[in-house]
N, CA, C and O of each residue as an XYZ file, in Angstrom:
660
protein
N     -12.329      6.552      3.391
C     -11.288      7.558      3.488
C     -11.833      8.854      2.921
O     -12.514      8.862      1.896
N     -11.526      9.946      3.598
C     -11.936     11.252      3.102
C     -11.053     11.659      1.930
O      -9.850     11.401      1.943
N     -11.636     12.291      0.919
C     -10.842     12.727     -0.230
C      -9.729     13.689      0.189
O      -9.912     14.517      1.082
N      -8.595     13.569     -0.458
C      -7.457     14.433     -0.196
C      -7.099     15.187     -1.464
O      -7.275     14.681     -2.573
N      -6.601     16.390     -1.292
C      -6.136     17.181     -2.424
C      -4.652     16.976     -2.659
O      -3.959     16.350     -1.856
N      -4.180     17.511     -3.764
C      -2.776     17.337     -4.137
C      -1.834     17.863     -3.062
O      -0.871     17.189     -2.699
N      -2.102     19.051     -2.556
C      -1.221     19.658     -1.561
C      -1.164     18.816     -0.283
O      -0.090     18.594      0.276
N      -2.323     18.356      0.167
C      -2.390     17.535      1.374
C      -1.680     16.197      1.177
O      -0.986     15.721      2.076
N      -1.851     15.592      0.004
C      -1.171     14.333     -0.294
C       0.339     14.508     -0.267
O       1.043     13.745      0.394
N       0.834     15.498     -0.973
C       2.279     15.705     -1.050
C       2.872     15.999      0.328
O       3.981     15.557      0.629
N       2.149     16.735      1.161
C       2.640     17.077      2.499
C       2.625     15.876      3.443
O       3.275     15.911      4.488
N       1.895     14.816      3.096
C       1.752     13.666      3.996
C       2.960     12.734      3.997
O       3.109     11.936      4.923
N       3.825     12.814      2.987
C       4.916     11.849      2.865
C       5.983     12.087      3.928
O       6.497     13.195      4.087
N       6.301     11.007      4.653
C       7.201     11.109      5.802
C       8.577     10.500      5.551
O       9.493     10.729      6.341
N       8.746      9.743      4.495
C      10.025      9.067      4.279
C      10.728      9.502      2.990
O      11.480      8.738      2.385
N      10.467     10.734      2.594
C      11.166     11.315      1.451
C      11.259     12.819      1.666
O      10.591     13.375      2.538
N      12.087     13.466      0.870
C      12.238     14.917      0.984
C      11.028     15.627      0.367
O      10.246     15.022     -0.367
N      10.891     16.903      0.675
C       9.805     17.693      0.078
C       9.967     17.760     -1.438
O       8.981     17.756     -2.175
N      11.208     17.823     -1.894
C      11.468     17.830     -3.339
C      11.013     16.545     -3.996
O      10.386     16.563     -5.055
N      11.335     15.422     -3.359
C      10.891     14.132     -3.896
C       9.368     14.058     -3.895
O       8.769     13.583     -4.860
N       8.739     14.526     -2.819
C       7.273     14.500     -2.731
C       6.647     15.364     -3.824
O       5.583     15.031     -4.346
N       7.296     16.457     -4.166
C       6.740     17.340     -5.202
C       6.808     16.711     -6.590
O       6.089     17.136     -7.494
N       7.662     15.706     -6.769
C       7.815     15.058     -8.079
C       7.028     13.752     -8.220
O       7.085     13.103     -9.264
N       6.301     13.372     -7.181
C       5.526     12.132     -7.235
C       4.403     12.275     -8.251
O       3.685     13.274     -8.253
N       4.253     11.275     -9.114
C       3.134     11.248    -10.059
C       1.883     10.806     -9.306
O       1.771      9.648     -8.902
N       0.958     11.718     -9.123
C      -0.270     11.415     -8.395
C      -1.311     10.798     -9.318
O      -1.324     11.072    -10.519
N      -2.186      9.964     -8.758
C      -3.302      9.448     -9.571
C      -4.307     10.566     -9.835
O      -4.211     11.643     -9.247
N      -5.253     10.313    -10.703
C      -6.315     11.294    -10.976
C      -7.272     11.275     -9.786
O      -8.131     10.399     -9.683
N      -7.115     12.241     -8.899
C      -7.809     12.244     -7.612
C      -9.327     12.298     -7.750
O     -10.042     11.695     -6.950
N      -9.819     13.003     -8.741
C     -11.271     13.134     -8.916
C     -11.918     11.818     -9.338
O     -13.126     11.649     -9.173
N     -11.136     10.881     -9.880
C     -11.683      9.623    -10.381
C     -11.605      8.483     -9.363
O     -12.037      7.369     -9.661
N     -11.070      8.733     -8.183
C     -10.880      7.658     -7.200
C     -12.161      7.355     -6.432
O     -12.939      8.268     -6.152
N     -12.394      6.094     -6.087
C     -13.586      5.719     -5.301
C     -13.323      5.931     -3.804
O     -13.256      4.966     -3.043
N     -13.176      7.182     -3.388
C     -12.780      7.523     -2.023
C     -13.616      6.814     -0.968
O     -13.083      6.389      0.057
N     -14.920      6.681     -1.204
C     -15.806      6.073     -0.198
C     -15.496      4.597      0.036
O     -15.884      4.044      1.065
N     -14.808      3.957     -0.898
C     -14.450      2.544     -0.767
C     -13.003      2.328     -0.338
O     -12.563      1.183     -0.231
N     -12.256      3.401     -0.091
C     -10.837      3.282      0.240
C     -10.602      3.456      1.739
O     -11.156      4.354      2.373
N      -9.769      2.575      2.285
C      -9.314      2.724      3.662
C      -7.932      3.369      3.668
O      -7.517      3.953      4.669
N      -7.236      3.262      2.564
C      -5.985      3.970      2.317
C      -5.870      4.140      0.817
O      -6.496      3.410      0.048
N      -5.074      5.097      0.408
C      -4.844      5.341     -1.007
C      -3.496      4.752     -1.374
O      -2.478      5.106     -0.780
N      -3.485      3.872     -2.331
C      -2.241      3.286     -2.796
C      -2.221      3.262     -4.304
O      -3.246      3.010     -4.938
N      -1.048      3.527     -4.896
C      -0.942      3.491     -6.345
C       0.502      3.219     -6.753
O       1.446      3.474     -6.007
N       0.632      2.695     -7.960
C       1.944      2.468     -8.584
C       2.186      3.611     -9.560
O       1.246      4.125    -10.167
N       3.421      4.000     -9.709
C       3.800      5.048    -10.645
C       3.886      4.427    -12.035
O       4.756      3.588    -12.269
N       3.010      4.812    -12.968
C       3.038      4.198    -14.295
C       4.330      4.478    -15.059
O       4.695      3.712    -15.950
N       5.024      5.559    -14.725
C       6.269      5.891    -15.408
C       7.500      5.261    -14.779
O       8.580      5.274    -15.370
N       7.340      4.712    -13.586
C       8.461      4.085    -12.880
C       7.928      2.841    -12.177
O       7.485      2.928    -11.031
N       7.961      1.688    -12.837
C       7.330      0.487    -12.292
C       7.916     -0.002    -10.974
O       7.322     -0.855    -10.314
N       9.077      0.529    -10.580
C       9.653      0.117     -9.300
C       9.214      1.014     -8.147
O       9.709      0.857     -7.031
N       8.299      1.949     -8.388
C       7.847      2.878     -7.353
C       6.353      2.742     -7.098
O       5.550      2.562     -8.013
N       6.015      2.835     -5.811
C       4.615      2.815     -5.397
C       4.474      3.774     -4.218
O       5.459      4.187     -3.608
N       3.229      4.114     -3.917
C       2.965      5.088     -2.863
C       1.737      4.653     -2.082
O       0.803      4.067     -2.630
N       1.758      4.951     -0.800
C       0.647      4.589      0.076
C       0.404      5.752      1.025
O       1.337      6.240      1.663
N      -0.849      6.200      1.122
C      -1.232      7.272      2.044
C      -2.402      6.760      2.859
O      -3.415      6.329      2.308
N      -2.257      6.809      4.186
C      -3.281      6.283      5.081
C      -3.702      7.348      6.078
O      -2.873      8.125      6.552
N      -4.992      7.385      6.396
C      -5.432      8.311      7.438
C      -4.956      7.820      8.802
O      -5.011      6.626      9.095
N      -4.502      8.727      9.609
C      -4.092      8.430     10.980
C      -4.694      9.520     11.868
O      -5.187     10.531     11.368
N      -4.653      9.316     13.157
C      -5.232     10.302     14.079
C      -4.617     11.676     13.887
O      -5.317     12.686     13.966
N      -3.313     11.725     13.636
C      -2.615     13.002     13.482
C      -2.748     13.597     12.087
O      -2.242     14.690     11.833
N      -3.418     12.900     11.184
C      -3.566     13.344      9.800
C      -3.020     12.281      8.868
O      -2.476     11.275      9.325
N      -3.156     12.489      7.568
C      -2.703     11.464      6.621
C      -1.183     11.277      6.676
O      -0.427     12.237      6.827
N      -0.762     10.019      6.549
C       0.655      9.666      6.524
C       0.915      8.939      5.219
O       0.271      7.935      4.913
N       1.864      9.455      4.454
C       2.227      8.839      3.185
C       3.627      8.272      3.230
O       4.519      8.840      3.860
N       3.817      7.155      2.560
C       5.149      6.561      2.446
C       5.414      6.209      0.993
O       4.527      5.762      0.266
N       6.663      6.425      0.591
C       7.094      5.993     -0.725
C       7.566      4.556     -0.583
O       8.161      4.184      0.428
N       7.299      3.763     -1.592
C       7.636      2.335     -1.579
C       8.449      2.001     -2.820
O       8.279      2.607     -3.878
N       9.322      1.040     -2.670
C      10.097      0.547     -3.797
C       9.804     -0.928     -3.986
O       9.607     -1.673     -3.026
N       9.778     -1.331     -5.245
C       9.624     -2.734     -5.587
C      11.008     -3.251     -5.923
O      11.578     -2.851     -6.938
N      11.567     -4.131     -5.098
C      12.908     -4.654     -5.408
C      12.919     -5.296     -6.793
O      11.989     -6.007     -7.173
N      13.979     -5.035     -7.526
C      14.114     -5.568     -8.881
C      14.860     -6.898     -8.867
O      15.541     -7.239     -7.900
N      14.716     -7.630     -9.946
C      15.415     -8.903    -10.158
C      15.050     -9.973     -9.133
O      15.891    -10.789     -8.755
N      13.813     -9.967     -8.691
C      13.354    -11.026     -7.801
C      12.650    -12.064     -8.656
O      11.740    -11.740     -9.419
N      13.069    -13.290     -8.527
C      12.428    -14.371     -9.284
C      11.125    -14.739     -8.609
O      11.079    -15.005     -7.408
N      10.070    -14.750     -9.399
C       8.749    -15.094     -8.886
C       8.222    -16.293     -9.649
O       8.407    -16.405    -10.861
N       7.582    -17.163     -8.949
C       6.927    -18.291     -9.595
C       5.511    -17.856     -9.944
O       4.744    -17.466     -9.064
N       5.170    -17.921    -11.200
C       3.845    -17.495    -11.622
C       2.808    -18.596    -11.445
O       1.642    -18.414    -11.794
N       3.228    -19.735    -10.905
C       2.278    -20.819    -10.658
C       1.874    -20.885     -9.189
O       0.941    -21.608     -8.840
N       2.551    -20.152     -8.334
C       2.242    -20.177     -6.906
C       1.268    -19.073     -6.542
O       1.164    -18.052     -7.222
N       0.567    -19.305     -5.464
C      -0.339    -18.308     -4.923
C       0.374    -17.578     -3.794
O       1.033    -18.200     -2.961
N       0.239    -16.253     -3.770
C       0.814    -15.450     -2.700
C      -0.306    -14.676     -2.019
O      -1.364    -14.446     -2.606
N      -0.063    -14.279     -0.779
C      -1.092    -13.635      0.029
C      -0.589    -12.267      0.485
O       0.548    -12.133      0.937
N      -1.441    -11.263      0.364
C      -1.137     -9.907      0.808
C      -1.071     -9.882      2.339
O      -1.933    -10.446      3.014
N      -0.053     -9.233      2.871
C       0.109     -9.136      4.321
C      -0.861     -8.145      4.955
O      -1.085     -8.190      6.165
N      -1.437     -7.256      4.159
C      -2.377     -6.284      4.700
C      -3.806     -6.818      4.717
O      -4.443     -6.874      5.769
N      -4.305     -7.213      3.539
C      -5.717     -7.594      3.439
C      -5.943     -9.097      3.408
O      -7.088     -9.547      3.451
N      -4.875     -9.882      3.334
C      -4.926    -11.344      3.315
C      -5.728    -11.860      2.114
O      -6.461    -12.843      2.212
N      -5.568    -11.170      0.981
C      -6.167    -11.613     -0.274
C      -5.132    -12.449     -1.015
O      -3.973    -12.049     -1.128
N      -5.545    -13.605     -1.519
C      -4.651    -14.488     -2.268
C      -4.662    -14.094     -3.742
O      -5.714    -13.806     -4.313
N      -3.480    -14.088     -4.344
C      -3.308    -13.736     -5.754
C      -2.380    -14.747     -6.415
O      -1.578    -15.394     -5.742
N      -2.490    -14.880     -7.734
C      -1.489    -15.680     -8.447
C      -0.151    -14.947     -8.401
O      -0.114    -13.753     -8.103
N       0.930    -15.632     -8.686
C       2.311    -15.174     -8.579
C       2.611    -13.696     -8.563
O       3.189    -13.213     -7.589
N       2.251    -12.955     -9.584
C       2.647    -11.551     -9.650
C       1.618    -10.599     -9.050
O       1.790     -9.384     -9.144
N       0.558    -11.115     -8.439
C      -0.486    -10.265     -7.866
C      -0.136     -9.663     -6.526
O      -0.828     -8.764     -6.047
N       0.939    -10.152     -5.910
C       1.431     -9.607     -4.648
C       2.896     -9.254     -4.863
O       3.650    -10.024     -5.458
N       3.293     -8.079     -4.372
C       4.677     -7.639     -4.546
C       5.293     -7.308     -3.199
O       4.610     -6.832     -2.292
N       6.580     -7.561     -3.075
C       7.321     -7.126     -1.903
C       7.585     -5.643     -2.085
O       8.294     -5.237     -3.006
N       7.010     -4.836     -1.203
C       7.201     -3.388     -1.265
C       7.993     -2.964     -0.044
O       7.682     -3.357      1.080
N       9.019     -2.159     -0.274
C       9.900     -1.726      0.805
C       9.816     -0.214      0.971
O       9.886      0.533     -0.004
N       9.667      0.226      2.212
C       9.618      1.648      2.535
C      10.867      2.026      3.314
O      11.248      1.342      4.264
N      11.491      3.100      2.914
C      12.624      3.618      3.680
C      12.086      4.108      5.026
O      11.070      4.801      5.080
N      12.771      3.746      6.105
C      12.344      4.179      7.434
C      12.579      5.674      7.589
O      13.375      6.263      6.857
N      11.892      6.280      8.535
C      12.051      7.708      8.782
C      13.262      7.942      9.686
O      13.756      7.017     10.331
N      13.725      9.175      9.721
C      14.794      9.567     10.632
C      16.155      9.037     10.244
O      16.437      8.761      9.078
N      17.000      8.903     11.271
C      18.390      8.476     11.059
C      18.459      7.091     10.435
O      19.321      6.829      9.596
N      17.563      6.210     10.837
C      17.570      4.851     10.278
C      17.369      4.881      8.770
O      18.049      4.161      8.039
N      16.451      5.698      8.304
C      16.213      5.817      6.872
C      17.386      6.431      6.141
O      17.712      6.021      5.027
N      18.026      7.416      6.764
C      19.201      8.038      6.141
C      20.355      7.045      6.032
O      21.223      7.200      5.172
N      20.374      6.032      6.890
C      21.399      4.995      6.826
C      21.015      3.887      5.841
O      21.775      2.938      5.644
N      19.849      4.005      5.230
C      19.430      3.039      4.223
C      18.540      1.921      4.735
O      18.268      0.974      3.997
N      18.080      2.002      5.974
C      17.228      0.955      6.528
C      15.813      1.038      5.951
O      15.244      2.120      5.804
N      15.275     -0.113      5.634
C      13.931     -0.183      5.069
C      13.094     -1.211      5.818
O      13.611     -2.053      6.552
N      11.795     -1.116      5.610
C      10.836     -2.084      6.129
C      10.047     -2.576      4.928
O       9.527     -1.771      4.156
N       9.955     -3.873      4.766
C       9.239     -4.433      3.627
C       8.091     -5.314      4.052
O       8.095     -5.895      5.137
N       7.118     -5.403      3.185
C       5.991     -6.309      3.399
C       5.394     -6.667      2.049
O       5.588     -5.958      1.061
N       4.675     -7.762      2.018
C       4.012     -8.200      0.784
C       2.621     -7.581      0.733
O       1.811     -7.762      1.642
N       2.359     -6.844     -0.353
C       1.097     -6.118     -0.516
C       0.551     -6.412     -1.911
O       1.318     -6.673     -2.838
N      -0.766     -6.369     -2.058
C      -1.369     -6.494     -3.386
C      -0.610     -5.573     -4.336
O      -0.435     -4.390     -4.042
N      -0.165     -6.096     -5.453
C       0.686     -5.343     -6.380
C       0.021     -4.064     -6.874
O       0.710     -3.091     -7.184
N      -1.304     -4.051     -6.951
C      -2.009     -2.852     -7.404
C      -2.457     -1.972     -6.238
O      -3.090     -0.940     -6.460
N      -2.141     -2.361     -5.002
C      -2.483     -1.647     -3.776
C      -3.991     -1.376     -3.650
O      -4.394     -0.351     -3.101
N      -4.801     -2.278     -4.149
C      -6.264     -2.128     -4.114
C      -6.895     -2.977     -3.016
O      -8.001     -3.488     -3.190
N      -6.215     -3.129     -1.907
C      -6.685     -3.990     -0.812
C      -8.125     -3.689     -0.409
O      -8.935     -4.607     -0.276
N      -8.448     -2.426     -0.215
C      -9.800     -2.041      0.212
C     -10.861     -2.517     -0.773
O     -11.940     -2.956     -0.375
N     -10.545     -2.427     -2.054
C     -11.506     -2.822     -3.084
C     -11.695     -4.335     -3.111
O     -12.803     -4.810     -3.359
N     -10.635     -5.096     -2.861
C     -10.762     -6.552     -2.787
C     -11.632     -6.958     -1.603
O     -12.500     -7.822     -1.732
N     -11.401     -6.338     -0.453
C     -12.171     -6.712      0.737
C     -13.642     -6.348      0.621
O     -14.499     -7.040      1.171
N     -13.940     -5.272     -0.087
C     -15.325     -4.834     -0.258
C     -16.006     -5.504     -1.452
O     -17.182     -5.252     -1.711
N     -15.282     -6.350     -2.176
C     -15.859     -7.036     -3.326
C     -15.993     -6.158     -4.549
O     -16.698     -6.529     -5.488
N     -15.339     -4.999     -4.573
C     -15.391     -4.093     -5.732
C     -14.408     -4.521     -6.813
O     -14.501     -4.098     -7.965
N     -13.468     -5.366     -6.418
C     -12.470     -5.885     -7.339
C     -12.252     -7.348     -6.962
O     -12.327     -7.715     -5.789
N     -11.983     -8.175     -7.966
C     -11.827     -9.611     -7.728
C     -10.416    -10.037     -8.103
O      -9.933     -9.702     -9.184
N      -9.747    -10.778     -7.211
C      -8.413    -11.281     -7.577
C      -8.516    -12.287     -8.715
O      -9.569    -12.888     -8.927
N      -7.443    -12.465     -9.429
C      -7.427    -13.345    -10.600
C      -7.219    -14.812    -10.237
O      -6.479    -15.515    -10.926
N      -7.837    -15.274     -9.199
C      -7.749    -16.682     -8.814
C      -9.029    -17.400     -9.196
O     -10.126    -16.854     -9.078
N      -8.874    -18.626     -9.652
C     -10.050    -19.418    -10.004
C     -10.846    -19.779     -8.749
O     -12.076    -19.812     -8.773
N     -10.144    -20.044     -7.670
C     -10.837    -20.361     -6.416
C     -10.285    -19.482     -5.313
O      -9.119    -19.089     -5.347
N     -11.107    -19.178     -4.350
C     -10.717    -18.333     -3.228
C     -10.973    -19.117     -1.959
O     -12.008    -19.766     -1.808
N     -10.006    -19.047     -1.039
C     -10.230    -19.727      0.221
C     -11.354    -19.022      0.965
O     -11.575    -17.825      0.783
N     -12.039    -19.746      1.778
C     -13.208    -19.190      2.458
C     -12.863    -18.763      3.866
O     -12.319    -19.539      4.652
N     -13.183    -17.524      4.174
C     -12.994    -16.983      5.516
C     -14.359    -16.767      6.132
O     -15.327    -16.464      5.434
N     -14.431    -16.923      7.427
C     -15.705    -16.740      8.107
C     -15.711    -15.443      8.903
O     -16.255    -15.381     10.006
N     -15.101    -14.412      8.333
C     -15.100    -13.090      8.944
C     -16.020    -12.186      8.138
O     -16.164    -12.352      6.927
N     -16.636    -11.235      8.813
C     -17.453    -10.256      8.106
C     -16.523     -9.277      7.387
O     -15.324     -9.230      7.660
N     -17.084     -8.509      6.481
C     -16.301     -7.489      5.781
C     -15.716     -6.513      6.797
O     -14.560     -6.109      6.679
N     -16.510     -6.136      7.791
C     -16.038     -5.197      8.806
C     -14.862     -5.777      9.589
O     -13.913     -5.060      9.906
N     -14.922     -7.059      9.898
C     -13.822     -7.705     10.620
C     -12.564     -7.768      9.754
O     -11.456     -7.570     10.254
N     -12.730     -8.040      8.468
C     -11.575     -8.068      7.564
C     -10.964     -6.679      7.402
O      -9.744     -6.529      7.346
N     -11.837     -5.657      7.328
C     -11.335     -4.286      7.220
C     -10.586     -3.881      8.491
O      -9.566     -3.196      8.422
N     -11.095     -4.308      9.652
C     -10.416     -4.011     10.919
C      -9.056     -4.711     10.969
O      -8.075     -4.127     11.429
N      -8.995     -5.948     10.503
C      -7.726     -6.676     10.477
C      -6.735     -5.958      9.553
O      -5.563     -5.801      9.896
N      -7.213     -5.525      8.384
C      -6.336     -4.810      7.460
C      -5.834     -3.514      8.089
O      -4.661     -3.172      7.944
N      -6.710     -2.788      8.787
C      -6.300     -1.543      9.443
C      -5.204     -1.815     10.473
O      -4.244     -1.052     10.575
N      -5.346     -2.892     11.228
C      -4.316     -3.263     12.201
C      -3.006     -3.626     11.536
O      -1.939     -3.223     11.998
N      -3.079     -4.388     10.448
C      -1.870     -4.773      9.708
C      -1.178     -3.542      9.109
O       0.049     -3.443      9.112
N      -1.982     -2.615      8.601
C      -1.428     -1.385      8.027
C      -0.788     -0.529      9.114
O       0.287      0.033      8.908
N      -1.445     -0.427     10.272
C      -0.877      0.339     11.386
C       0.462     -0.246     11.835
O       1.394      0.493     12.152
N       0.552     -1.572     11.861
C       1.814     -2.224     12.238
C       2.908     -1.874     11.236
O       4.021     -1.521     11.626
N       2.592     -1.972      9.950
C       3.572     -1.664      8.920
C       4.011     -0.191      9.022
O       5.208      0.099      9.026
N       3.055      0.723      9.103
C       3.410      2.145      9.197
C       4.167      2.448     10.476
O       5.075      3.279     10.479
N       3.802      1.782     11.562
C       4.527      1.959     12.825
C       5.975      1.553     12.691
O       6.848      2.202     13.267
N       6.258      0.496     11.944
C       7.629      0.064     11.712
C       8.392      1.043     10.834
O       9.594      1.231     11.016
N       7.708      1.664      9.887
C       8.347      2.671      9.035
C       8.680      3.916      9.858
O       9.740      4.519      9.689
N       7.767      4.289     10.744
C       7.924      5.520     11.529
C       8.820      5.341     12.746
O       9.243      6.330     13.344
N       9.119      4.102     13.125
C       9.930      3.849     14.315
C      11.334      4.389     14.109
O      11.998      4.074     13.121
N      11.773      5.204     15.052
C      13.126      5.782     14.938
C      14.047      5.209     15.989
O      15.221      5.575     16.047
């Protein structure tokens, strides 16, 4: 992913107002491993129920605000799998993240949810830059490039559902 500046990031958000986008707590952009990212995702350290995802698209970067539903009972003994990168994590390593849809549907409160790595570091897991906290990992016979392509397709599907009006 090409590095993005603050102004470009804030302008990319499609499912919130410009005012809301201006108040988003951004990560330290200069410290990010841009060359290893297929999308930028982060959790708001000041608001644990908020997360953000910005992905490059043909028309330019598209950002969505995400919410982590509260009061969901999770089993910390079960393994869960990210819907984007298909990385397995122990109980709290994957979170259900919901994005408000764009347009009239979003104004009516409609959302699209999917299970994503709780730290939104999918690209780093697939590239081996970060390791999930599992003692054993199931074995896939796909190359890194094939896994990255699958993740890109899964991300496009999710964003397409958010953008569908």
